[in-house]
C-alpha angles and dihedrals in degrees: 000000000000121000095243091050092052091051092047093051090046090055089049091048090235103119117133117224091260093048090048091058089050090049091053089057093061114115093236096042092120094050091050094050092046089055089049092051092049090051092053090050094056092046096207117200119257111287139174099263095195091050090050091048091050090050093051094045099043107121139146116301094250092057110105114249116246116256115264095248090057095055095082090053090052090049089055090047091051093050090045092053091050092046094048091049092050092048094050092046092050094050100045115102115251098232122192111206132195121189134181127199131212116304090015136109132177142187120222136182123222124217091265092051092257110149125224126188112202119208122215118299095016134139126200126178138175142169107253095189095058097037096109091056097037125022099201134144133184116222134194112175128009132322141166114220131204100185122200117229114266140083124356111303117206132191111200120202134166090257103042150329126261115204127189141152100215125334148103122272144144126231126194122184114170131144105304097357132084114174131172123184124187119213102168137013115353135305130204115211120194120194122171105314098338134082132194132188117223124204126200110300095020126120131202115202136181111187121177089340095309119119126222119184137198097355104170129221130171102235130131096201138352115286094225093074086063092051098263127108115209129186135197120196096335130139118269087241090066090053091050094050092049090049090054092052095048096046101029093234137124119241123204116197111205118199091341127133100232091183090071110121115241141179121203147085144244135203125246093210104068122032095198092051090045092051091051090051092060100034106043097058089054099038093246130153126212136203123196117215116177105293096349136074128207119210121196142158119279 
């Protein structure tokens, strides 16, 4: 029996015992069976094999047609591609993502009615389908959480993980700063191999790799949700970067030590008033030029 006939009957599961022995003697028997095994692993849904084959082999008219013995291999490849795509699609997490841009904030509700306020230039994502089994969000930026009571709730960032059961807290993870502030209940912060429990009014801060624990502050909620950014013992560079996010501008600091530690605040409602808040205490001047601002010494 011809090679192509053997392969075709093998695909149709109609080989006789004698034909099966002949099929096993084919030079590419192992490759054919490996393809078949892979196909069974992916468990593709039922498809029209001939239609799939025609789709894979559709080319320009001048392209030479494949030899007849090669058609069964192409059919296997077509089914394998469909099966692999179906398998990958079914196993990928169904992430829901919320993003904010510069000068923008938003309030979202999670599937368990927990509320999250996102500050400017922030991204938050979670898997809605697995939410009942695992309350977990990924955060890049800054967000204020009001978590509904229930199973463990985790906020995952590049710098650490914040774990709670039901409470109110703020998480900031930007560049060289990772900051968690607890407003209600208790919060567990894990960073590298260490963990710390925060109580209401306590802050955990990692700045340029240095760790600061349990710094207390008498606040009921973060000021940024009321359109005011406040800072306590942070470098001037952090203030400048937050200003850029809130006003969607670029700031150039000329001959200024931006590592200087500052405490203060600025409003999100008036750019001129905000500029005065960060320049007057340090005897700085500013010059606005289209969408950029130049800071320099007085």
